[in-house]
N, C-alpha and C positions, 0 to 999 in steps of 0.2 A: 487516356481521354476520360474526363469526368462527366458523369451523367447527372442530369438534374432530377432529383427525387420528387415524384409527384405527390402533392399533399391530398390526402383523402379526407372526406367529410363524414362524420358520424351523424346519427339522427339528431342528437342534441345540438350539434353544430348547425345542421340544416334548420333547426327551429330558431337558433340564436341569430342566424343570418337575416331572415325576413323581419325579425323583431328589431334588429339594429337598423335595417333599411327603412322601416316605418318610423323609427324614432328620429333618424337624422335626415331623411328625405333627400337623397342625393339627386333626385330628378329636378329639384328646384335649384340646388347648388352643388355642382359636381365635385367641389373640394371635400365634401362630406364622405366620399369614398375612402379617403385615408383614415378618417375616424372609425369607419365601419371595419376596415382591415385591422386597425389597432385593437379594436374591441374584440375581434375574433381571435387574436393571438393569445396563446397561453404558454405554459412552461414546455410543453412537448411539441407544439406545432407553431409555425409562423405562416401567416396568410398574406398574400400580396393583393393589391388592388385588382389586378387582372384576374387573379384566382377567384376572388369573391364575386366579381362581375360574371365570369364564366359559369360559376356554380349557380348563381341566381338565374342566369339565362337558361341553364339546363333544367332547373326546378320549374321554371315557368313553362318551358316546352313540355315537360312531363305532365304538368297540371292541365295544360290545354288538351292533352290527349285523353281519351275516354279511359277511366280507371287506371291512369298512369301512376298515380301515387298509391293506389290500393294494391298494386302488384309488388310493393316493397316487401322484402323478405323479413325485415325486422320492424319493430315498433308496435305500440298498442293502438287500439282504435281511437283513444283520446288524443294521442300524439298525431296520428294521421289526420284527424279532424281539425286539430289546431293548425297544422301545417297547411291544410287546404284553405282554411279561413284567412290565414296570413297572406298566402299567395294571391287570393282573390282581392284582398285589400291593396296589395301592391299593384295589381293590374288596374284597379280603379285609380290609384294614385298616378300611374303612368298616363292614363287618359287625361288627367287634369294638368300635369306638368310636363307632358311630352315623353316620347319614347327614349330609351337609353341609346346613346350613340357611342360606338367604340372609338371613333376618331372624328375630330372637328376640323382638321386641317384643310381638307378639300372643301368643306362648306364655307369656311372662313375665306379661302382664296376666291371662291366663286362669288361670295358677297362683295368682296373688295373690287373684283372685276366689274360687277354690275354697277356698283356705286361710281367707279371711275367713268364707265361708259355713259351713265346718266349725267354726270357732271360735264363731260365734254359736249354732249348733245345740248345741254342747257346753255353753255357758252356760245356754241354755234348759232343757236336760235337768237341769243342776245345780239351777236354781231349782225346777223341777217336783218333783225328788226331795226337796228340802228341805221343800216344802209337805206332800208325802205323809208324810214322816218325822215332821214336827211333829204331824200329825193322829194318827199311830199312837202317839206318846208321850202325847198328851192322853188318848186312849181307854184307854191302859194305866194312867195315873194314876187315872182315874175308876173303872176296874175294881178296883184295889187299895183305893180308899177305900170302896167299897160292900161289900166282902167282910167278913162278921162274923168276930170272933175265935173262939177255941176255946170249947166249952161248959163247960169246967171253970173258966174264969176268972170272977171275981166280976163281978156285973152292974154294980156301981158303978165299976169300973175299966175305962175304955175301952181297947180294944186300940190300941197305937201303929200309926200309918200310916207305913210306910217308903216314901220317895220314891226310886224307882229313878233312877240316873244315866243320862241318855241316852247311848247309845253309837252313834256314826255308822258304819254299815256300808254301804259303797258297793255299789250294785247292779251286776249284770253289765253292764247297758247302759251305766252311767256309766263302768265300768272300760274297756269296749271303746272308748267314745268318747274317753276321755282318752288311750288308747293310739294311736288313729288320728287324733286332731285335730291341726291344725297346731301345731308347736312344742311338742306334748305339754302343752297348757294352760300356756303361759308357761314351759315347761321344754324344753331342747334335746332333739331326738329322737335316738334311738339306733338305728342300722341294723345288724342282725346280719349278719355275713358281709361287711361292706363292705370290710374290709381284705383278706379272702381273694379277693374279686372283683378288687380292684385288683392284687393279686399275680398273679392268673391273667392279667389283661389285660397286665400288664407282661411276664410270661413269654411270652405269645403274641406281643407286639410284639418282644421280643428274638429269638424264634424267626423271626419275619418278617425281621428285620434280618439274622440269620445266613443265612437262605435266600437273601436278596437278595445278600449278599456272596458266597455260594457261586456263585450264578448269574453274578455279575459276574466272578468269577475264571475260571469256565468260559468265558465269552465272551472274556475276555482271552487265555486259553490258545488258544482257537480262532483269535482274531485273529493271535496270534503264529505259529501253525502256517501260516496263510494267507500271512503275510508271508514266512515261511521258504520256502514253496513258490514265492512270487513271485520271491524272490532266486535260487532254483535255476533257475527258468525264464529269468530274465534272464541268468544265467551261461551256460546252454546256448545262449541266443540269441546272446550275444557270441561264443561258440566257433564257432557255425555261421557267423556273419558273418565271422569270421576265416578259417575254411576257405574260405568263398566268395571272400573277397578274395584268398587265396593261389592259389586255382584260377584266378581271373580273371587274376591277374598271370602265372601260368604259361602260360595260353592266349595272352595278349598277347605274351609272350616267344617262344613257339613260332611265333606268326604273324609276328612280326618276322623270326625266323630263316628262315622259309619265304620271306618276301618278299626277303630278302637273297640267298638261294640262287637264287630265280627271276631276280632281276636279273643275278646272276653268270652264270647259264645263258644268258640272252638276250645278254649281252655276248659270251660265248664263241661263241655261234651267229653273232652279227654279225661277229665276227672271222673265223670260218671262211668265211662268205659273201664277205667282202671279199677273202680270200686266193684263193678260187675264181674270183672275178671278175677279180682281177689276173692270175692264171695264164691264164684264158681270153683276156683281152685280149692278154697277151704271146704266146700261141699264135696268135692271129689275125694279129698284127703279123708274126710270123715267116713265117706262111703267105703273106701278101701279098708279103713281101719275096722269098721264094723263087720265087713265081710270076712276078714281074716279071723 
């Protein structure tokens, strides 16, 4: 039996995933998840759409918890801060374009069922209105036929009966049903303000992108400042090490000079002792010779 190997995410990949999500915005167009999964793939790892969705869902849940991201065992403070900002932007983007949905099959079936029920109800109301309107027209014709003519007309001349032409006037119920029924009773629906909402969403998304780019620039400036400080510290460290080396060289030189001087002093002292011993031996010899 073959087991499916679980793909793990590193901290760099956890940073790459929210950047790709903010770039492609799959909440507006679900097909962009494939682009995100393709961008995440590399030579060593292959990511699926479900894998990146589950990982993003996990990161968002960790972000919603208190100190959820700060408990990570790896990563610098700058990386954790950047990941926190990216996840906050994704949450804001979700509020604008809707929550992530793992499956749309049930929702689509429910929408189709509601549309069909609304269409059947609309047709039933149309048939009921036509029956009521036909009865009203028949009663109106009967009323006009039974009404006698003027008293001044001759009795032998019957008054003409005028047949009113039926005029179809839709009721308010029918009008409201036609306006709210699916597809507007076989006509495409019109949504007021749809273009304005899309423009507002696009403007909000552009604002999000601009804010994210501004934050990235600030993070980059901060990173450059840190690198510059590191270079200055490295320079100071090299200068201190150079001074330390020069001091140690000077100490070794002075120690060598002191050793040389000590050896010279000992040699001189040994020479003086040898002279004294020679003079003392010569004096003893002379003394013995004179005493004999």
